[in-house]
N, CA, C and O atoms as a GROMACS GRO file, in nm:
protein
  504
    1MET      N    1  20.084 -11.960  30.945
    1MET     CA    2  19.952 -11.906  30.923
    1MET      C    3  19.969 -11.779  30.840
    1MET      O    4  20.044 -11.688  30.876
    2PHE      N    5  19.899 -11.774  30.731
    2PHE     CA    6  19.907 -11.659  30.641
    2PHE      C    7  19.804 -11.554  30.682
    2PHE      O    8  19.685 -11.582  30.690
    3VAL      N    9  19.853 -11.435  30.708
    3VAL     CA   10  19.766 -11.320  30.738
    3VAL      C   11  19.770 -11.232  30.613
    3VAL      O   12  19.874 -11.174  30.583
    4PRO      N   13  19.659 -11.221  30.540
    4PRO     CA   14  19.662 -11.154  30.409
    4PRO      C   15  19.679 -11.003  30.411
    4PRO      O   16  19.696 -10.943  30.305
    5ALA      N   17  19.676 -10.941  30.526
    5ALA     CA   18  19.688 -10.795  30.531
    5ALA      C   19  19.809 -10.757  30.617
    5ALA      O   20  19.825 -10.806  30.728
    6GLU      N   21  19.892 -10.669  30.564
    6GLU     CA   22  20.010 -10.624  30.637
    6GLU      C   23  19.970 -10.553  30.766
    6GLU      O   24  20.039 -10.565  30.868
    7ALA      N   25  19.862 -10.479  30.763
    7ALA     CA   26  19.818 -10.404  30.881
    7ALA      C   27  19.780 -10.499  30.995
    7ALA      O   28  19.812 -10.475  31.111
    8VAL      N   29  19.711 -10.607  30.961
    8VAL     CA   30  19.672 -10.706  31.062
    8VAL      C   31  19.797 -10.776  31.118
    8VAL      O   32  19.808 -10.798  31.238
    9PHE      N   33  19.887 -10.810  31.030
    9PHE     CA   34  20.014 -10.872  31.071
    9PHE      C   35  20.088 -10.781  31.168
    9PHE      O   36  20.135 -10.827  31.273
   10ALA      N   37  20.099 -10.653  31.135
   10ALA     CA   38  20.167 -10.557  31.221
   10ALA      C   39  20.093 -10.542  31.354
   10ALA      O   40  20.157 -10.532  31.459
   11GLU      N   41  19.962 -10.542  31.350
   11GLU     CA   42  19.880 -10.532  31.472
   11GLU      C   43  19.907 -10.650  31.565
   11GLU      O   44  19.925 -10.633  31.685
   12ILE      N   45  19.909 -10.769  31.509
   12ILE     CA   46  19.934 -10.890  31.590
   12ILE      C   47  20.070 -10.881  31.658
   12ILE      O   48  20.083 -10.908  31.777
   13HIS      N   49  20.171 -10.843  31.582
   13HIS     CA   50  20.307 -10.838  31.638
   13HIS      C   51  20.325 -10.720  31.735
   13HIS      O   52  20.404 -10.730  31.829
   14ALA      N   53  20.255 -10.613  31.714
   14ALA     CA   54  20.273 -10.495  31.799
   14ALA      C   55  20.193 -10.504  31.929
   14ALA      O   56  20.243 -10.466  32.035
   15TYR      N   57  20.070 -10.553  31.922
   15TYR     CA   58  19.981 -10.543  32.039
   15TYR      C   59  19.935 -10.678  32.094
   15TYR      O   60  19.863 -10.682  32.194
   16HIS      N   61  19.975 -10.788  32.032
   16HIS     CA   62  19.930 -10.919  32.081
   16HIS      C   63  20.047 -11.017  32.087
   16HIS      O   64  20.048 -11.116  32.014
   17PRO      N   65  20.144 -10.990  32.172
   17PRO     CA   66  20.260 -11.079  32.180
   17PRO      C   67  20.223 -11.220  32.228
   17PRO      O   68  20.293 -11.316  32.198
   18GLU      N   69  20.112 -11.231  32.303
   18GLU     CA   70  20.070 -11.364  32.349
   18GLU      C   71  20.029 -11.453  32.232
   18GLU      O   72  20.049 -11.574  32.236
   19VAL      N   73  19.972 -11.394  32.126
   19VAL     CA   74  19.935 -11.470  32.006
   19VAL      C   75  20.061 -11.520  31.935
   19VAL      O   76  20.068 -11.634  31.891
   20VAL      N   77  20.162 -11.431  31.925
   20VAL     CA   78  20.288 -11.468  31.860
   20VAL      C   79  20.358 -11.578  31.940
   20VAL      O   80  20.408 -11.674  31.882
   21GLU      N   81  20.360 -11.565  32.073
   21GLU     CA   82  20.424 -11.667  32.158
   21GLU      C   83  20.349 -11.800  32.148
   21GLU      O   84  20.412 -11.906  32.142
   22TYR      N   85  20.217 -11.795  32.146
   22TYR     CA   86  20.137 -11.917  32.134
   22TYR      C   87  20.166 -11.987  32.000
   22TYR      O   88  20.182 -12.108  31.994
   23ALA      N   89  20.171 -11.908  31.894
   23ALA     CA   90  20.200 -11.964  31.762
   23ALA      C   91  20.338 -12.029  31.759
   23ALA      O   92  20.355 -12.137  31.704
   24GLN      N   93  20.437 -11.962  31.818
   24GLN     CA   94  20.572 -12.017  31.821
   24GLN      C   95  20.576 -12.146  31.903
   24GLN      O   96  20.646 -12.240  31.867
   25ALA      N   97  20.502 -12.150  32.013
   25ALA     CA   98  20.497 -12.271  32.096
   25ALA      C   99  20.436 -12.388  32.020
   25ALA      O  100  20.475 -12.503  32.040
   26LYS      N  101  20.343 -12.359  31.934
   26LYS     CA  102  20.276 -12.463  31.853
   26LYS      C  103  20.347 -12.487  31.719
   26LYS      O  104  20.299 -12.562  31.634
   27ARG      N  105  20.463 -12.421  31.702
   27ARG     CA  106  20.541 -12.432  31.579
   27ARG      C  107  20.464 -12.384  31.456
   27ARG      O  108  20.465 -12.449  31.351
   28VAL      N  109  20.398 -12.273  31.471
   28VAL     CA  110  20.324 -12.210  31.362
   28VAL      C  111  20.393 -12.078  31.330
   28VAL      O  112  20.421 -11.998  31.420
   29TRP      N  113  20.419 -12.057  31.203
   29TRP     CA  114  20.479 -11.931  31.160
   29TRP      C  115  20.369 -11.840  31.110
   29TRP      O  116  20.289 -11.876  31.024
   30ILE      N  117  20.365 -11.722  31.165
   30ILE     CA  118  20.268 -11.622  31.119
   30ILE      C  119  20.340 -11.539  31.012
   30ILE      O  120  20.445 -11.481  31.038
   31VAL      N  121  20.281 -11.535  30.893
   31VAL     CA  122  20.345 -11.464  30.782
   31VAL      C  123  20.247 -11.369  30.715
   31VAL      O  124  20.125 -11.388  30.717
   32SER      N  125  20.305 -11.266  30.656
   32SER     CA  126  20.228 -11.166  30.582
   32SER      C  127  20.263 -11.181  30.433
   32SER      O  128  20.348 -11.262  30.398
   33PRO      N  129  20.198 -11.104  30.347
   33PRO     CA  130  20.234 -11.114  30.204
   33PRO      C  131  20.382 -11.085  30.176
   33PRO      O  132  20.438 -11.145  30.085
   34THR      N  133  20.444 -10.997  30.252
   34THR     CA  134  20.586 -10.966  30.225
   34THR      C  135  20.681 -11.068  30.287
   34THR      O  136  20.794 -11.084  30.240
   35THR      N  137  20.638 -11.137  30.391
   35THR     CA  138  20.729 -11.233  30.457
   35THR      C  139  20.706 -11.378  30.413
   35THR      O  140  20.786 -11.466  30.446
   36LEU      N  141  20.599 -11.403  30.341
   36LEU     CA  142  20.565 -11.540  30.303
   36LEU      C  143  20.677 -11.608  30.224
   36LEU      O  144  20.719 -11.718  30.261
   37MET      N  145  20.725 -11.546  30.118
   37MET     CA  146  20.826 -11.611  30.033
   37MET      C  147  20.958 -11.630  30.107
   37MET      O  148  21.027 -11.728  30.084
   38VAL      N  149  20.993 -11.537  30.194
   38VAL     CA  150  21.115 -11.551  30.272
   38VAL      C  151  21.106 -11.674  30.361
   38VAL      O  152  21.200 -11.754  30.370
   39VAL      N  153  20.992 -11.690  30.428
   39VAL     CA  154  20.973 -11.804  30.517
   39VAL      C  155  20.969 -11.934  30.437
   39VAL      O  156  21.028 -12.034  30.479
   40VAL      N  157  20.900 -11.935  30.325
   40VAL     CA  158  20.893 -12.056  30.242
   40VAL      C  159  21.032 -12.096  30.192
   40VAL      O  160  21.069 -12.213  30.199
   41ASN      N  161  21.109 -12.000  30.141
   41ASN     CA  162  21.244 -12.031  30.092
   41ASN      C  163  21.336 -12.076  30.205
   41ASN      O  164  21.420 -12.164  30.185
   42THR      N  165  21.323 -12.016  30.323
   42THR     CA  166  21.404 -12.058  30.437
   42THR      C  167  21.368 -12.200  30.478
   42THR      O  168  21.456 -12.282  30.503
   43ALA      N  169  21.240 -12.231  30.485
   43ALA     CA  170  21.197 -12.366  30.520
   43ALA      C  171  21.246 -12.467  30.417
   43ALA      O  172  21.289 -12.577  30.454
   44ARG      N  173  21.239 -12.432  30.291
   44ARG     CA  174  21.286 -12.523  30.186
   44ARG      C  175  21.437 -12.548  30.200
   44ARG      O  176  21.482 -12.662  30.183
   45ALA      N  177  21.514 -12.444  30.229
   45ALA     CA  178  21.658 -12.460  30.246
   45ALA      C  179  21.690 -12.548  30.367
   45ALA      O  180  21.780 -12.631  30.361
   46VAL      N  181  21.616 -12.530  30.474
   46VAL     CA  182  21.638 -12.612  30.594
   46VAL      C  183  21.605 -12.758  30.565
   46VAL      O  184  21.681 -12.847  30.603
   47LEU      N  185  21.495 -12.783  30.498
   47LEU     CA  186  21.457 -12.921  30.465
   47LEU      C  187  21.558 -12.985  30.370
   47LEU      O  188  21.591 -13.103  30.385
   48LYS      N  189  21.607 -12.908  30.274
   48LYS     CA  190  21.708 -12.962  30.182
   48LYS      C  191  21.836 -12.996  30.258
   48LYS      O  192  21.898 -13.099  30.231
   49ASP      N  193  21.876 -12.910  30.352
   49ASP     CA  194  21.995 -12.936  30.432
   49ASP      C  195  21.978 -13.063  30.516
   49ASP      O  196  22.072 -13.141  30.530
   50VAL      N  197  21.861 -13.082  30.571
   50VAL     CA  198  21.835 -13.203  30.650
   50VAL      C  199  21.849 -13.327  30.563
   50VAL      O  200  21.911 -13.425  30.604
   51GLU      N  201  21.792 -13.323  30.442
   51GLU     CA  202  21.801 -13.438  30.352
   51GLU      C  203  21.946 -13.463  30.308
   51GLU      O  204  21.989 -13.578  30.297
   52THR      N  205  22.019 -13.355  30.285
   52THR     CA  206  22.160 -13.369  30.246
   52THR      C  207  22.240 -13.434  30.358
   52THR      O  208  22.322 -13.522  30.334
   53ARG      N  209  22.216 -13.391  30.481
   53ARG     CA  210  22.286 -13.449  30.595
   53ARG      C  211  22.253 -13.597  30.613
   53ARG      O  212  22.338 -13.675  30.656
   54LYS      N  213  22.130 -13.636  30.579
   54LYS     CA  214  22.092 -13.778  30.588
   54LYS      C  215  22.170 -13.861  30.486
   54LYS      O  216  22.197 -13.979  30.510
   55GLN      N  217  22.206 -13.801  30.372
   55GLN     CA  218  22.272 -13.874  30.264
   55GLN      C  219  22.424 -13.863  30.266
   55GLN      O  220  22.490 -13.922  30.180
   56ILE      N  221  22.482 -13.789  30.359
   56ILE     CA  222  22.626 -13.766  30.358
   56ILE      C  223  22.703 -13.896  30.376
   56ILE      O  224  22.812 -13.910  30.321
   57HIS      N  225  22.649 -13.991  30.450
   57HIS     CA  226  22.719 -14.118  30.469
   57HIS      C  227  22.734 -14.193  30.337
   57HIS      O  228  22.834 -14.262  30.317
   58VAL      N  229  22.637 -14.179  30.248
   58VAL     CA  230  22.647 -14.245  30.117
   58VAL      C  231  22.763 -14.185  30.038
   58VAL      O  232  22.842 -14.257  29.979
   59THR      N  233  22.772 -14.054  30.039
   59THR     CA  234  22.881 -13.986  29.968
   59THR      C  235  23.016 -14.024  30.027
   59THR      O  236  23.110 -14.053  29.953
   60MET      N  237  23.026 -14.026  30.158
   60MET     CA  238  23.153 -14.060  30.224
   60MET      C  239  23.193 -14.205  30.195
   60MET      O  240  23.310 -14.234  30.175
   61THR      N  241  23.096 -14.296  30.194
   61THR     CA  242  23.124 -14.436  30.164
   61THR      C  243  23.174 -14.451  30.020
   61THR      O  244  23.271 -14.523  29.996
   62ARG      N  245  23.110 -14.383  29.927
   62ARG     CA  246  23.154 -14.391  29.788
   62ARG      C  247  23.293 -14.329  29.770
   62ARG      O  248  23.375 -14.382  29.695
   63TRP      N  249  23.319 -14.218  29.838
   63TRP     CA  250  23.450 -14.154  29.830
   63TRP      C  251  23.558 -14.247  29.883
   63TRP      O  252  23.663 -14.262  29.820
   64ALA      N  253  23.534 -14.310  29.997
   64ALA     CA  254  23.632 -14.402  30.055
   64ALA      C  255  23.656 -14.520  29.962
   64ALA      O  256  23.770 -14.564  29.945
   65SER      N  257  23.551 -14.571  29.902
   65SER     CA  258  23.564 -14.683  29.808
   65SER      C  259  23.647 -14.642  29.687
   65SER      O  260  23.734 -14.717  29.642
   66TRP      N  261  23.620 -14.523  29.634
   66TRP     CA  262  23.697 -14.475  29.519
   66TRP      C  263  23.844 -14.459  29.554
   66TRP      O  264  23.931 -14.495  29.474
   67ARG      N  265  23.874 -14.407  29.674
   67ARG     CA  266  24.013 -14.389  29.714
   67ARG      C  267  24.084 -14.523  29.727
   67ARG      O  268  24.199 -14.536  29.687
   68ARG      N  269  24.016 -14.624  29.784
   68ARG     CA  270  24.077 -14.757  29.795
   68ARG      C  271  24.103 -14.815  29.656
   68ARG      O  272  24.209 -14.872  29.630
   69THR      N  273  24.007 -14.799  29.566
   69THR     CA  274  24.022 -14.849  29.430
   69THR      C  275  24.136 -14.778  29.360
   69THR      O  276  24.217 -14.840  29.291
   70SER      N  277  24.144 -14.648  29.377
   70SER     CA  278  24.250 -14.570  29.313
   70SER      C  279  24.386 -14.610  29.367
   70SER      O  280  24.480 -14.627  29.290
   71ALA      N  281  24.397 -14.626  29.498
   71ALA     CA  282  24.525 -14.666  29.557
   71ALA      C  283  24.564 -14.807  29.511
   71ALA      O  284  24.681 -14.833  29.484
   72ALA      N  285  24.466 -14.897  29.502
   72ALA     CA  286  24.494 -15.033  29.459
   72ALA      C  287  24.541 -15.036  29.314
   72ALA      O  288  24.635 -15.109  29.281
   73SER      N  289  24.477 -14.958  29.228
   73SER     CA  290  24.517 -14.959  29.087
   73SER      C  291  24.654 -14.895  29.068
   73SER      O  292  24.729 -14.937  28.980
   74THR      N  293  24.687 -14.795  29.149
   74THR     CA  294  24.819 -14.732  29.139
   74THR      C  295  24.927 -14.830  29.182
   74THR      O  296  25.033 -14.837  29.120
   75SER      N  297  24.902 -14.904  29.290
   75SER     CA  298  25.003 -15.000  29.336
   75SER      C  299  25.008 -15.123  29.245
   75SER      O  300  25.114 -15.183  29.229
   76ALA      N  301  24.895 -15.161  29.186
   76ALA     CA  302  24.893 -15.278  29.098
   76ALA      C  303  24.958 -15.249  28.964
   76ALA      O  304  25.017 -15.338  28.902
   77TRP      N  305  24.946 -15.126  28.918
   77TRP     CA  306  25.002 -15.088  28.788
   77TRP      C  307  25.094 -14.968  28.804
   77TRP      O  308  25.056 -14.857  28.766
   78PRO      N  309  25.213 -14.987  28.857
   78PRO     CA  310  25.300 -14.873  28.881
   78PRO      C  311  25.343 -14.800  28.754
   78PRO      O  312  25.376 -14.682  28.759
   79GLY      N  313  25.342 -14.869  28.641
   79GLY     CA  314  25.385 -14.805  28.516
   79GLY      C  315  25.271 -14.739  28.441
   79GLY      O  316  25.291 -14.691  28.329
   80LEU      N  317  25.152 -14.737  28.500
   80LEU     CA  318  25.036 -14.682  28.430
   80LEU      C  319  25.054 -14.536  28.386
   80LEU      O  320  25.024 -14.505  28.271
   81PRO      N  321  25.103 -14.445  28.471
   81PRO     CA  322  25.121 -14.307  28.424
   81PRO      C  323  25.219 -14.298  28.307
   81PRO      O  324  25.197 -14.220  28.214
   82ARG      N  325  25.324 -14.376  28.310
   82ARG     CA  326  25.423 -14.373  28.202
   82ARG      C  327  25.360 -14.426  28.073
   82ARG      O  328  25.380 -14.368  27.966
   83ARG      N  329  25.284 -14.536  28.083
   83ARG     CA  330  25.220 -14.592  27.964
   83ARG      C  331  25.115 -14.496  27.908
   83ARG      O  332  25.102 -14.483  27.786
   84THR      N  333  25.042 -14.430  27.995
   84THR     CA  334  24.941 -14.335  27.951
   84THR      C  335  25.006 -14.219  27.876
   84THR      O  336  24.956 -14.175  27.773
   85SER      N  337  25.118 -14.170  27.929
   85SER     CA  338  25.190 -14.061  27.864
   85SER      C  339  25.241 -14.105  27.728
   85SER      O  340  25.234 -14.030  27.631
   86ALA      N  341  25.292 -14.227  27.720
   86ALA     CA  342  25.342 -14.279  27.592
   86ALA      C  343  25.229 -14.290  27.491
   86ALA      O  344  25.246 -14.258  27.374
   87MET      N  345  25.113 -14.336  27.536
   87MET     CA  346  24.999 -14.348  27.445
   87MET      C  347  24.956 -14.210  27.395
   87MET      O  348  24.922 -14.195  27.277
   88ALA      N  349  24.958 -14.110  27.482
   88ALA     CA  350  24.921 -13.975  27.439
   88ALA      C  351  25.020 -13.923  27.336
   88ALA      O  352  24.981 -13.857  27.240
   89HIS      N  353  25.149 -13.953  27.358
   89HIS     CA  354  25.250 -13.909  27.262
   89HIS      C  355  25.230 -13.978  27.127
   89HIS      O  356  25.243 -13.914  27.023
   90GLU      N  357  25.200 -14.107  27.129
   90GLU     CA  358  25.173 -14.179  27.004
   90GLU      C  359  25.051 -14.122  26.932
   90GLU      O  360  25.052 -14.106  26.810
   91ASP      N  361  24.948 -14.090  27.009
   91ASP     CA  362  24.827 -14.032  26.949
   91ASP      C  363  24.860 -13.898  26.884
   91ASP      O  364  24.808 -13.866  26.776
   92ALA      N  365  24.944 -13.819  26.949
   92ALA     CA  366  24.982 -13.690  26.893
   92ALA      C  367  25.058 -13.708  26.762
   92ALA      O  368  25.038 -13.631  26.668
   93GLN      N  369  25.145 -13.808  26.757
   93GLN     CA  370  25.220 -13.832  26.633
   93GLN      C  371  25.126 -13.880  26.523
   93GLN      O  372  25.141 -13.840  26.407
   94GLU      N  373  25.031 -13.964  26.558
   94GLU     CA  374  24.935 -14.012  26.458
   94GLU      C  375  24.847 -13.899  26.407
   94GLU      O  376  24.800 -13.904  26.293
   95ALA      N  377  24.824 -13.800  26.488
   95ALA     CA  378  24.738 -13.687  26.449
   95ALA      C  379  24.809 -13.594  26.352
   95ALA      O  380  24.751 -13.495  26.306
   96ASP      N  381  24.935 -13.624  26.322
   96ASP     CA  382  25.014 -13.546  26.227
   96ASP      C  383  25.026 -13.400  26.270
   96ASP      O  384  24.996 -13.308  26.194
   97LEU      N  385  25.070 -13.381  26.394
   97LEU     CA  386  25.089 -13.246  26.445
   97LEU      C  387  25.217 -13.186  26.390
   97LEU      O  388  25.312 -13.257  26.358
   98ARG      N  389  25.217 -13.055  26.380
   98ARG     CA  390  25.338 -12.986  26.338
   98ARG      C  391  25.444 -13.004  26.448
   98ARG      O  392  25.408 -13.024  26.564
   99PRO      N  393  25.573 -12.996  26.413
   99PRO     CA  394  25.678 -13.016  26.513
   99PRO      C  395  25.667 -12.923  26.633
   99PRO      O  396  25.688 -12.966  26.746
  100GLN      N  397  25.633 -12.796  26.611
  100GLN     CA  398  25.621 -12.704  26.724
  100GLN      C  399  25.505 -12.742  26.815
  100GLN      O  400  25.512 -12.723  26.936
  101ASP      N  401  25.396 -12.797  26.756
  101ASP     CA  402  25.284 -12.843  26.838
  101ASP      C  403  25.322 -12.965  26.918
  101ASP      O  404  25.280 -12.980  27.033
  102GLN      N  405  25.403 -13.054  26.857
  102GLN     CA  406  25.449 -13.172  26.929
  102GLN      C  407  25.537 -13.132  27.047
  102GLN      O  408  25.526 -13.189  27.156
  103ARG      N  409  25.625 -13.032  27.026
  103ARG     CA  410  25.711 -12.984  27.136
  103ARG      C  411  25.625 -12.926  27.248
  103ARG      O  412  25.649 -12.951  27.367
  104ALA      N  413  25.524 -12.847  27.209
  104ALA     CA  414  25.437 -12.786  27.310
  104ALA      C  415  25.363 -12.894  27.388
  104ALA      O  416  25.350 -12.885  27.510
  105LEU      N  417  25.314 -12.995  27.319
  105LEU     CA  418  25.245 -13.106  27.385
  105LEU      C  419  25.339 -13.178  27.481
  105LEU      O  420  25.300 -13.211  27.593
  106TYR      N  421  25.462 -13.203  27.438
  106TYR     CA  422  25.561 -13.269  27.523
  106TYR      C  423  25.588 -13.185  27.648
  106TYR      O  424  25.596 -13.238  27.758
  107GLN      N  425  25.601 -13.054  27.630
  107GLN     CA  426  25.628 -12.966  27.744
  107GLN      C  427  25.511 -12.966  27.842
  107GLN      O  428  25.531 -12.963  27.963
  108ILE      N  429  25.391 -12.968  27.789
  108ILE     CA  430  25.273 -12.971  27.875
  108ILE      C  431  25.267 -13.102  27.951
  108ILE      O  432  25.241 -13.103  28.071
  109GLU      N  433  25.290 -13.215  27.882
  109GLU     CA  434  25.286 -13.346  27.946
  109GLU      C  435  25.389 -13.357  28.057
  109GLU      O  436  25.363 -13.420  28.160
  110HIS      N  437  25.503 -13.297  28.038
  110HIS     CA  438  25.612 -13.310  28.135
  110HIS      C  439  25.630 -13.185  28.219
  110HIS      O  440  25.733 -13.167  28.284
  111ALA      N  441  25.529 -13.098  28.217
  111ALA     CA  442  25.529 -12.975  28.297
  111ALA      C  443  25.656 -12.895  28.277
  111ALA      O  444  25.713 -12.843  28.373
  112GLN      N  445  25.698 -12.884  28.154
  112GLN     CA  446  25.817 -12.806  28.122
  112GLN      C  447  25.775 -12.678  28.051
  112GLN      O  448  25.816 -12.651  27.938
  113LEU      N  449  25.694 -12.601  28.118
  113LEU     CA  450  25.647 -12.477  28.058
  113LEU      C  451  25.756 -12.372  28.071
  113LEU      O  452  25.816 -12.356  28.177
  114THR      N  453  25.781 -12.299  27.964
  114THR     CA  454  25.887 -12.198  27.965
  114THR      C  455  25.824 -12.061  27.948
  114THR      O  456  25.710 -12.049  27.903
  115ARG      N  457  25.899 -11.959  27.985
  115ARG     CA  458  25.852 -11.822  27.964
  115ARG      C  459  25.857 -11.788  27.816
  115ARG      O  460  25.935 -11.845  27.739
  116SER      N  461  25.773 -11.695  27.780
  116SER     CA  462  25.778 -11.651  27.640
  116SER      C  463  25.905 -11.569  27.619
  116SER      O  464  25.962 -11.516  27.714
  117LYS      N  465  25.950 -11.560  27.494
  117LYS     CA  466  26.072 -11.485  27.463
  117LYS      C  467  26.057 -11.338  27.501
  117LYS      O  468  26.152 -11.275  27.547
  118HIS      N  469  25.937 -11.285  27.480
  118HIS     CA  470  25.914 -11.144  27.512
  118HIS      C  471  25.933 -11.119  27.662
  118HIS      O  472  25.998 -11.022  27.701
  119ARG      N  473  25.878 -11.205  27.744
  119ARG     CA  474  25.887 -11.188  27.888
  119ARG      C  475  26.032 -11.202  27.935
  119ARG      O  476  26.077 -11.126  28.021
  120SER      N  477  26.107 -11.300  27.879
  120SER     CA  478  26.245 -11.318  27.924
  120SER      C  479  26.332 -11.201  27.882
  120SER      O  480  26.427 -11.167  27.952
  121ARG      N  481  26.302 -11.139  27.768
  121ARG     CA  482  26.377 -11.021  27.726
  121ARG      C  483  26.349 -10.905  27.820
  121ARG      O  484  26.441 -10.833  27.859
  122SER      N  485  26.221 -10.887  27.855
  122SER     CA  486  26.188 -10.774  27.940
  122SER      C  487  26.244 -10.793  28.080
  122SER      O  488  26.283 -10.695  28.143
  123SER      N  489  26.250 -10.916  28.130
  123SER     CA  490  26.306 -10.938  28.262
  123SER      C  491  26.456 -10.927  28.260
  123SER      O  492  26.516 -10.892  28.362
  124ALA      N  493  26.520 -10.955  28.145
  124ALA     CA  494  26.665 -10.943  28.133
  124ALA      C  495  26.708 -10.796  28.134
  124ALA      O  496  26.817 -10.761  28.180
  125SER      N  497  26.619 -10.710  28.082
  125SER     CA  498  26.654 -10.567  28.077
  125SER      C  499  26.631 -10.498  28.210
  125SER      O  500  26.678 -10.386  28.229
  126ASP      N  501  26.560 -10.561  28.305
  126ASP     CA  502  26.531 -10.501  28.436
  126ASP      C  503  26.651 -10.493  28.524
  126ASP      O  504  26.642 -10.445  28.636
   0.00000   0.00000   0.00000
């Protein structure tokens, strides 16, 4: 229930607790101009959370299905990561990359990242 005057809202809460209790028992929120948006945003968040909780089973079912599919494809095609890496390497060669770029790409693909020369020099002097 919207009370358009802050003074009336304060009066109700200060001197008429039976009205506030009655409203709460009937699931009515008494709001003033300053509390209206807070209550509306809180109610919207609660309703959104309820809807999200209703849909969580859909998300969980899809996630489980994806995991089964992923596990099946990994076991069905054990060489897939190797073939994918080879295809990426071929694509890099076709793109006419400079030799240093090809080395960097190879290091990234095989997680062979090295320290920069500057850093290794500074750590050697420590």
